[in-house]
C-alpha positions as CSV (number, residue, x, y, z in Angstrom):
1,M,130.8,100.5,89.7
2,T,131.9,98.8,92.8
3,R,131.7,101.1,95.6
4,S,134.6,102.0,98.1
5,P,134.2,101.1,101.7
6,L,132.9,104.0,103.6
7,D,133.4,105.9,106.3
8,L,130.5,107.8,108.0
9,E,129.6,109.4,111.5
10,I,126.5,110.0,112.5
11,S,125.4,111.7,115.9
12,R,122.3,112.5,117.6
13,A,119.9,109.9,116.2
14,W,117.6,107.3,117.5
15,L,119.4,103.8,117.2
16,V,117.7,100.7,116.8
17,D,119.6,97.6,117.9
18,L,117.7,94.6,117.5
19,A,120.8,92.1,118.3
20,V,120.7,93.9,122.0
21,G,117.0,94.5,122.0
22,H,117.7,98.3,122.6
23,E,116.8,101.3,121.1
24,G,117.3,104.8,122.3
25,P,119.5,108.0,121.5
26,G,123.2,107.3,120.1
27,E,125.7,108.0,117.7
28,I,127.6,105.7,115.4
29,V,131.0,105.6,113.5
30,V,131.8,103.7,110.6
31,R,135.5,103.7,109.2
32,G,136.6,101.6,106.0
33,G,133.1,100.3,105.7
34,V,133.5,98.7,109.3
35,L,131.1,99.9,111.9
36,E,133.7,100.7,114.8
37,A,131.5,102.4,117.4
38,V,127.8,102.3,118.6
39,N,127.7,104.9,121.3
40,W,124.1,105.1,123.5
41,L,123.8,108.3,124.6
42,E,122.3,109.4,128.2
43,G,121.3,112.1,130.3
44,A,121.9,115.7,129.0
45,E,123.8,114.2,126.0
46,A,120.4,112.4,124.9
47,R,118.2,115.6,125.3
48,G,116.0,116.3,122.3
49,I,116.9,112.8,120.7
50,K,113.4,111.2,119.7
51,P,112.4,108.1,117.6
52,D,110.3,110.7,115.5
53,G,113.4,112.0,113.8
54,V,116.4,110.4,112.5
55,V,116.5,106.8,112.9
56,V,119.6,104.5,112.6
57,A,118.5,100.9,112.1
58,P,120.1,97.5,110.7
59,G,119.4,96.9,106.9
60,F,116.2,95.7,106.0
61,I,115.7,92.0,104.8
62,D,113.3,91.1,102.4
63,L,112.3,87.6,102.2
64,H,110.2,87.6,98.9
65,T,111.3,89.7,95.6
66,H,110.7,89.3,92.1
67,L,113.6,90.5,90.2
68,R,112.2,89.1,86.7
69,E,115.7,88.3,85.3
70,P,116.2,86.3,83.5
71,G,113.5,86.1,81.0
72,N,111.4,89.3,81.9
73,E,113.9,92.3,82.0
74,D,111.0,95.1,80.5
75,A,109.6,94.5,84.0
76,E,112.9,94.5,86.1
77,T,116.3,93.6,86.1
78,V,118.7,92.5,88.8
79,A,120.3,95.8,88.6
80,T,117.2,97.9,88.9
81,G,115.7,95.5,91.4
82,L,118.9,96.0,93.4
83,A,118.5,99.9,93.2
84,A,115.0,99.9,94.3
85,A,115.8,97.9,97.3
86,A,118.7,100.0,98.3
87,H,116.3,103.0,98.0
88,G,113.9,101.3,100.5
89,G,116.8,100.5,102.9
90,F,116.9,96.8,102.3
91,T,120.4,95.5,102.3
92,T,119.4,91.9,101.4
93,V,116.8,90.4,99.3
94,C,115.8,86.8,98.6
95,A,114.8,86.5,95.0
96,M,111.7,84.2,94.0
97,P,112.6,81.3,91.4
98,N,109.8,82.3,88.8
99,S,112.2,83.5,86.4
100,E,112.0,82.3,82.7
101,P,113.9,80.0,82.8
102,A,112.9,79.3,86.4
103,L,115.7,78.9,89.0
104,D,115.8,75.1,88.9
105,E,119.3,74.3,88.2
106,P,122.6,76.0,89.4
107,G,123.4,77.4,86.3
108,V,120.2,79.7,86.5
109,L,121.6,80.6,90.1
110,A,125.0,81.5,88.4
111,R,123.4,83.6,85.8
112,I,121.7,85.8,88.5
113,R,124.7,86.2,90.6
114,A,126.6,87.0,87.6
115,A,123.9,90.0,86.9
116,A,124.7,91.2,90.5
117,L,128.2,91.5,90.4
118,A,127.9,93.4,87.2
119,A,125.1,95.9,88.6
120,G,127.9,96.6,91.4
121,S,125.3,97.1,94.1
122,P,126.4,96.2,97.4
123,V,122.9,95.1,98.6
124,E,123.2,91.1,99.2
125,L,121.1,89.0,96.6
126,L,120.3,85.4,98.0
127,A,117.8,83.4,96.2
128,Y,115.4,80.3,96.5
129,G,115.5,77.3,94.1
130,A,112.3,76.0,92.4
131,V,110.8,72.9,94.4
132,T,110.2,71.3,90.8
133,V,111.9,71.1,87.4
134,G,110.5,74.4,85.6
135,R,108.1,74.8,88.1
136,A,105.7,72.8,86.6
137,G,104.8,70.8,89.6
138,E,105.5,67.3,88.4
139,Q,109.0,66.2,89.3
140,L,111.3,67.3,92.2
141,A,114.2,69.6,91.0
142,A,117.9,68.5,92.3
143,L,117.3,70.3,95.5
144,G,121.0,68.8,96.8
145,E,122.6,70.6,93.8
146,L,120.8,73.6,94.4
147,A,121.6,73.8,98.1
148,D,125.2,73.1,97.2
149,A,124.9,76.2,94.8
150,G,123.9,78.3,97.6
151,V,120.1,78.6,97.6
152,V,118.4,79.5,101.0
153,G,115.1,77.5,100.6
154,F,112.9,76.2,97.7
155,S,109.7,77.8,96.5
156,E,107.2,77.8,93.6
157,D,105.9,81.1,94.1
158,G,103.9,82.7,92.2
159,A,102.0,79.9,92.2
160,P,101.4,77.1,95.1
161,I,103.1,73.7,95.4
162,R,99.6,72.0,94.1
163,S,100.7,68.2,95.1
164,A,100.5,67.2,98.6
165,P,103.0,64.4,97.5
166,I,105.2,66.5,95.8
167,L,105.1,69.1,98.9
168,R,105.8,65.8,101.3
169,S,108.9,65.0,99.2
170,A,110.4,68.5,99.0
171,L,109.7,69.3,102.7
172,A,111.6,66.0,103.5
173,Y,114.8,66.7,101.4
174,A,114.6,70.4,102.3
175,G,114.5,69.4,105.8
176,A,117.3,67.1,105.5
177,L,119.3,69.9,103.8
178,G,118.3,72.2,106.6
179,L,116.3,74.8,104.4
180,P,112.7,75.8,104.7
181,I,110.1,75.3,102.1
182,V,108.4,78.6,101.3
183,D,104.6,78.2,100.1
184,H,102.3,80.3,98.5
185,A,99.0,79.2,100.3
186,E,96.2,78.9,97.7
187,D,93.9,76.1,96.8
188,A,94.0,76.9,93.0
189,S,90.5,74.9,92.4
190,L,89.0,77.6,94.2
191,T,90.5,80.5,92.4
192,A,90.2,80.1,88.7
193,G,89.1,83.1,87.3
194,A,88.7,85.2,90.3
195,E,89.6,88.9,90.3
196,A,89.1,90.1,93.5
197,N,88.5,89.4,97.4
198,D,85.0,87.5,97.5
199,G,83.0,90.1,99.6
200,F,80.8,93.1,99.4
201,V,83.1,95.4,97.1
202,A,83.7,92.5,94.6
203,T,80.0,91.9,94.3
204,V,78.9,95.8,94.0
205,L,82.0,96.0,91.3
206,G,80.7,92.9,89.5
207,L,84.2,91.1,90.0
208,R,84.5,87.3,90.4
209,G,85.3,86.4,94.0
210,W,88.4,85.0,95.3
211,P,87.4,83.1,98.6
212,A,89.5,83.1,101.8
213,A,88.9,79.4,102.3
214,A,91.1,78.8,99.3
215,E,93.9,80.3,101.5
216,E,92.8,78.5,104.6
217,L,92.7,75.2,103.3
218,A,96.2,75.4,101.5
219,V,97.5,76.5,105.1
220,A,95.6,73.5,106.9
221,R,96.8,71.0,104.2
222,D,100.6,72.2,104.4
223,L,100.2,72.1,108.1
224,A,98.8,68.5,107.9
225,V,102.0,67.6,105.7
226,L,104.3,69.1,107.8
227,V,103.3,67.1,110.5
228,D,103.6,63.8,109.0
229,V,106.7,65.0,107.4
230,L,108.3,65.8,110.9
231,R,108.0,62.0,112.1
232,D,110.6,60.7,110.0
233,V,112.8,64.4,109.4
234,P,112.7,66.3,112.5
235,G,114.5,69.1,110.8
236,A,111.6,70.0,108.2
237,R,110.5,73.7,108.2
238,L,107.7,75.0,106.2
239,H,107.1,79.0,105.6
240,L,104.2,80.2,104.4
241,T,104.4,83.5,102.5
242,H,102.1,86.7,102.0
243,L,99.4,85.5,104.2
244,S,96.4,87.6,104.0
245,T,93.2,86.3,105.8
246,A,92.2,86.2,109.7
247,S,91.6,82.5,109.4
248,A,94.9,81.3,108.0
249,L,96.8,83.6,110.1
250,D,94.5,81.6,113.3
251,L,95.7,78.5,112.1
252,I,99.4,79.3,112.1
253,R,98.9,81.1,115.6
254,R,97.6,77.5,116.8
255,A,100.3,75.6,115.0
256,K,102.8,77.5,116.5
257,A,101.5,77.1,120.0
258,A,101.4,73.5,119.4
259,G,105.2,73.8,118.6
260,L,105.3,73.0,114.9
261,P,108.3,74.6,112.7
262,V,106.2,77.0,110.9
263,T,107.0,80.5,110.3
264,C,105.1,83.2,107.9
265,D,104.9,86.6,106.8
266,V,102.6,89.3,105.9
267,T,103.0,92.3,103.5
268,P,102.7,95.9,103.9
269,H,99.7,96.1,101.3
270,H,97.7,93.2,102.8
271,L,98.2,94.9,106.3
272,A,97.6,98.6,105.4
273,L,95.4,98.5,102.2
274,T,91.9,96.7,101.9
275,D,89.6,95.8,99.0
276,E,88.0,99.1,99.5
277,W,91.2,100.6,97.2
278,V,89.6,98.5,94.4
279,A,86.3,100.8,94.6
280,G,88.3,103.9,94.5
281,A,89.3,104.4,98.5
282,R,92.5,105.6,99.5
283,R,92.4,105.2,103.2
284,W,94.5,103.1,105.4
285,A,93.0,99.7,106.5
286,W,92.8,101.0,110.1
287,E,90.2,103.8,108.7
288,A,88.0,101.6,106.4
289,S,84.8,100.6,107.3
290,G,84.1,97.7,104.5
291,D,81.3,100.2,102.7
292,P,83.3,102.9,100.9
293,W,80.2,104.0,99.3
294,A,78.4,104.5,102.6
295,D,80.7,106.9,104.1
296,G,81.9,108.9,101.1
297,A,85.2,107.4,101.2
298,L,85.8,106.9,97.1
299,V,88.2,109.4,95.7
300,T,89.2,108.3,92.4
301,G,87.8,105.8,89.9
302,P,87.3,101.9,90.6
303,Y,89.5,99.0,89.0
304,A,92.9,100.5,89.0
305,T,95.0,97.5,87.8
306,A,97.9,98.3,90.0
307,L,95.7,96.8,93.0
308,R,95.4,93.4,91.3
309,V,97.5,91.2,93.5
310,N,97.7,87.7,94.6
311,P,96.3,86.9,97.1
312,P,93.9,89.9,96.7
313,L,93.4,92.9,98.9
314,R,91.0,91.8,101.8
315,A,88.4,93.2,103.8
316,P,89.3,95.5,106.6
317,A,89.0,92.7,109.3
318,D,91.7,90.8,107.4
319,A,93.9,93.3,107.5
320,A,93.4,94.0,111.0
321,A,94.3,90.4,111.5
322,C,97.5,91.1,109.5
323,L,98.6,93.7,111.5
324,A,97.6,91.8,114.7
325,A,99.6,88.8,113.9
326,L,102.7,90.9,113.2
327,V,102.3,92.9,116.6
328,D,101.7,89.2,118.6
329,G,105.0,87.8,116.8
330,T,102.4,85.0,114.9
331,A,103.9,86.8,112.1
332,D,107.3,86.5,112.0
333,A,108.3,89.1,109.2
334,V,107.1,91.5,106.9
335,A,108.2,90.6,103.2
336,T,107.5,93.0,100.3
337,D,106.3,90.8,97.9
338,H,108.0,93.0,95.2
339,A,106.3,92.3,91.7
340,P,107.0,94.7,89.2
341,H,105.5,94.6,85.9
342,S,105.7,96.5,82.8
343,E,102.9,98.8,81.6
344,V,101.4,96.7,78.7
345,D,100.8,93.8,81.8
346,K,98.8,96.5,83.6
347,A,97.2,98.7,81.0
348,V,94.2,96.1,80.4
349,E,90.9,95.2,82.1
350,F,91.3,94.8,85.9
351,G,90.8,91.0,85.8
352,L,93.4,90.5,83.1
353,A,96.0,92.3,84.6
354,A,99.2,90.4,86.1
355,N,99.1,90.3,89.7
356,G,101.3,92.5,91.7
357,I,102.8,95.2,93.2
358,S,106.0,97.1,93.1
359,G,106.9,97.5,96.8
360,L,110.4,97.3,97.8
361,E,110.7,101.1,97.7
362,T,107.3,102.0,99.9
363,A,107.5,99.1,102.1
364,L,108.9,101.4,105.0
365,G,106.7,104.1,104.6
366,V,103.4,101.8,104.8
367,L,104.7,100.3,107.8
368,L,105.4,103.8,109.6
369,A,102.0,104.8,108.4
370,A,100.8,102.1,110.9
371,V,103.4,103.3,113.2
372,D,102.4,106.9,113.3
373,A,98.6,105.7,113.9
374,G,99.6,103.9,117.0
375,R,98.9,100.4,115.5
376,L,102.7,98.9,115.2
377,P,105.2,99.7,117.8
378,L,108.5,101.2,115.8
379,L,110.8,98.3,117.4
380,R,108.4,95.7,116.3
381,A,108.2,97.2,112.7
382,I,112.1,97.0,112.5
383,E,112.3,93.6,113.9
384,A,109.7,92.4,111.2
385,L,112.3,93.5,108.8
386,T,115.5,92.3,110.2
387,T,115.6,89.8,113.1
388,G,112.4,88.1,111.7
389,P,113.4,87.5,108.4
390,A,116.9,86.7,109.4
391,A,115.7,83.8,111.4
392,V,113.7,82.4,108.8
393,I,116.8,82.4,106.4
394,G,119.4,81.1,108.9
395,G,123.0,81.0,108.4
396,R,123.3,81.9,104.6
397,L,123.2,85.7,105.5
398,R,126.6,87.7,104.7
399,R,126.1,89.6,107.9
400,A,126.4,87.5,111.1
401,S,123.6,89.2,113.1
402,A,120.6,91.7,112.2
403,G,122.2,94.2,114.3
404,L,124.4,97.2,115.0
405,V,127.6,94.9,115.5
406,E,130.8,96.9,116.3
407,G,133.9,95.2,114.3
408,A,131.6,94.2,111.8
409,P,131.0,95.3,108.2
410,A,128.0,98.3,108.4
411,D,124.8,97.1,107.2
412,L,122.3,99.8,108.3
413,V,120.0,102.1,107.0
414,V,119.3,105.7,108.0
415,F,115.9,107.2,107.6
416,D,113.9,110.6,109.1
417,R,110.6,109.9,110.2
418,S,110.1,113.8,110.2
419,E,110.4,113.9,106.3
420,S,108.0,113.0,103.9
421,W,108.2,112.1,100.2
422,T,106.0,111.9,97.3
423,V,105.3,108.4,95.2
424,T,106.0,109.2,91.5
425,P,107.1,107.1,88.5
426,D,110.4,109.2,88.3
427,C,111.5,108.9,92.0
428,L,111.0,104.8,92.0
429,S,114.0,103.1,91.1
430,S,112.4,99.9,90.3
431,R,111.4,99.5,86.3
432,G,107.9,98.5,87.8
433,K,105.8,101.5,88.4
434,N,102.9,99.5,89.3
435,T,102.1,100.8,92.8
436,P,98.7,102.2,93.9
437,L,100.4,104.5,96.0
438,L,101.4,106.7,93.0
439,G,100.8,110.5,94.0
440,M,100.7,109.6,97.6
441,E,102.8,111.2,100.6
442,L,104.4,108.9,102.5
443,R,106.5,109.7,105.8
444,G,110.0,108.4,106.5
445,R,112.5,109.2,103.8
446,V,115.5,106.9,103.4
447,L,118.4,109.2,103.6
448,L,121.3,106.4,103.7
449,T,121.3,102.6,102.9
450,V,124.9,100.9,103.6
451,A,125.3,97.5,102.8
452,G,128.6,95.4,103.5
453,G,130.3,98.4,104.4
454,R,129.8,100.4,101.1
455,L,127.0,102.7,100.2
456,A,124.0,101.3,98.4
457,Y,122.0,104.5,98.2
458,E,122.2,108.2,99.2
459,A,119.1,110.5,99.0
460,A,119.9,113.2,96.6
461,E,119.2,116.0,99.3
462,G,119.7,116.2,102.7
């Protein structure tokens, strides 16, 4: 059912507005779905308002969402995926093209849009087109037709663009169209049969190692091809998604310093969890030692398949590098890589389980854990969920700015950092319950999500 435009007043909250680069005490007024007033409070009026209470921020944008429809509706539908996004504070999601059939022609995009319309959710659904026909890696898809239909970029995720010649052609065509190529950085020749990060934990558990070199080599190749393409197509742009290793992120840092048009994102799970979790630890990455057997960190059994993800959870040093890259701007955005799966695809041996974590609804809580630990400024966390991804997408967003803009349709999230919630299957709107955070308590409960001036989510209580 389509929701009506919203009337809303919020007073004595902590406002974060990246459009003007300001945060502080304030109040907002929404009338008829339009953000009528943003008032900043000072002096006595602002007394007692702190950033550890109710926060109002621009609605979050996810660069990397798997919605599974069409083709795998047992795991997720467009409707349940958009509901999960709203519960997590996201007002815009970008769907990956690995549906069945793949989003390699405008007709598939039309089906996805029709499903979004039928869902009645005000959350904006954007989508990437496939780079190749059927995501088979052999023949370029009709990139021009997909661009005309409204895709926001091109990707083969969840698989890499394996052919360098295909990558070169895709960067050139997409660059001429003003759209980015979004690549999953993996040298598949090094990861065949791999199950977990190549390191101490995998060795102890008897799991086949997934080397960091597979990501580093893929990033190096992509950057080299980008340099070559830029000679002929100055508008070529490359975005590398869910980077997970210190070495790969250092390559991005150096490429940016050299002026290359490359961006990247990291996921909440790669910056906050480590491969210790596969062994049975349940502590944040900044608390990890790398040897959970030595310091008594094991609190549950090993091989939980909710932890099987591509790329795999890495060692504490790599998780620290992901967090550092986010703080210093090497990583432009946080993307959830929301990858819901049905129980039948996860209730198998660890090495046979489908890769992916259901992450839209827990992303904020994980980032706020880093904020609470003093590892990530609140402003930077919200920037990585708003202006960072908006800059990657470019001009195809519904809203003109990832800020609190007076006179524009309200696009915002309200969450309370002082409140906690427990992650349970029943509280997740996604069909995918495959999160390793089940049973954990996360700080920062989303109270309201407003998208395009309409109510997308409201907490049941409070």
